[in-house]
N, C-alpha and C positions, 0 to 999 in steps of 0.2 A: 585428054587422052593422047597418049604418045603414038600408039600404033592403032590404026583403024580396024585391024583384024582382031584386036583383043576385045573380049566381051566383058561388060561390067559385071562385077561380082556383087557390089553393094557400096555402102558408104561407111566411113569411119569418122566419127565426130569426137573432138576433144573438148573436155570440160575443165574448169578451173580447179575444182576441189571435190571431195566426196559428197558433200551436201548438194552441190549442183548436179552431180551425176545421179544421185538418188531422185531428185526432182525430175530430171530428164527421163529417167527410166519409168517413173510413174506416168509421165506425159505420153511416152511411147505406148505404154500399156493401155492408157485411156483412149489413145487414138486408134487402137485396134491392131497394133503390130504384134506379131507373135514370134517371128524369126529375127530376133535381135538379141545381142548379148552385151553385157557390161564387163569392162576390163579395168582392173585397178591393181596396184601393187600389194594391196592387203584386203582382207575381207571387210565388207561394210555391213554393219548391222541394219537389217530391214530391207536389204536389196532383193531378196527372194520375193517378198511381199510386193515391193515396188514394181518388180518385173512381172508379177502375176504368175509366178512359178508354183506348181503343185508340190505337195510333199512327196519325197522320194519313196518309191515302193521297196527300196532296198531293205529296210527294217523288217518288213513282212516276209520278204524272201529269206532273209537270214534266220528269222524265227522258225520258219518251216524247215529249213535245213538243220537247225539246231535240234528240233523235235525229231527229225528223221535220224540224225546222228546219235541222239540219246537212245532212241529205240533200237537202232542198229547195235549200239554198244551193249545194251542189256540183252538183246537177242543173241549176240555173239557169245557172251558169257554164259547165258542159259544153255545154249546149244553145246558148248564145249564141256560144261560141268555136269549136264544131265543126260545128254544124248551121246556125244562122241567119246567122252572119257568119264564115265560115272564112277568116281572113286569116293569111298566113304572115308573122310578124314576127321578123326576125333569125334566120331558119332554125329557129325553135322549132316543135315539133309542135303540132297543133291542141289536143290534150288535154294541156296543161301544168298538171298538178294542183298543182304547187308554188305557183303564184300564186293558187290558189283559197282558201287558208287564211283570210286576213283577212275576206273577204266572207262565206264560209261560217260563220265564227265569229260575225260580227256578226248574221247571220240567226238562228243558233242562240240567241244571247243574247236577241235581240228576241222570238222566239217563246216561249222559256221564261219570260221575265219577264212577258209578257202572260198566259201560261197560269197562272203563279203568282198573279197579281193576280185574274184572273177565277175561278180555282179556289178561292182563299181566300174570295172573296165568296160563291160558290155553296155551299161546304161549311159556312160559318158562317151561312148564310141571311141575308146582309146585302145591301143596307141594310134595317134593320128600324126603321121609323119609329115604331112603337107597340108597347108591351108593357104588360101589366097591372101589372107591378112599378113602373112609373113613378108610380102613384098610391098606393103604399105610404107610410105615414107616415115610416118611417126610411130610405127608399131613397136620399135625397139624401146620406146619410152614407157611402154605399158608396165614393165617390171620395175621401173625406177621411180618415176614421179608423174606419170600420166594417168588420166581418168578418161576412159573412152567408151563410146557405144558404137558397136558395129551392127549394121542393118543389112541383111541379105536381100538380094533382088528377088529371091524365091517367095518372099512374103507376099501374101495376097494384096496387101495395101500399098506395096512399094511402087512409087512413081518417083523418078529421080528428082524432079524439081520440088514436088510436094513434100517428100521426105526430107530433103535438104532444108526446106523452109521450116518444117516442124522442129528439126534439130537446132536450127539457128534461133528460132523463137524460144526454145527450151533453154538456151544459154550456151550453146556451143561456141567455143572461141575459134575453131576451124573445122571445116568439113572437107574430107578427102574422098574422092572417087577411087574405089579399089577395083582393079581390073583382074580378070582371070588370066592366068599365065598358061 
């Protein structure tokens, strides 16, 4: 620690390759850690399961938004053609639902796409302009050739020496203490 006034944020451990990172993530999960994250330059198949992550609720949220959008599109067309402007065109009934498809579909797609975007940002807590990992010595390698696990000190099982030992036993080539700025 360079400055005694700085507070420890957590640990950042580097691993040799994706398979070592996958094994270490499973080891962290089995050791009871919950506030840790894995960083790699590309997605690794099976990482969600190795970390013990649950399925995202975003699909259900988007489905509800799509149903609401579809209903709103049909309701809008019904109201305009039967209540607000009831015009008889070519002898067709006021409620001619066959013509409602394209507009209702477009409203459904619009609401579900906006919901997916906003939901993804909210669930991932984005945008995040600052994180203490940005000041870690090796953090810049995460997007190029590094495979890392970061463990936050807020985790209930976090103990500096114990967590460092678990990461080292899991195959970490280096473990760095990350300090809060």
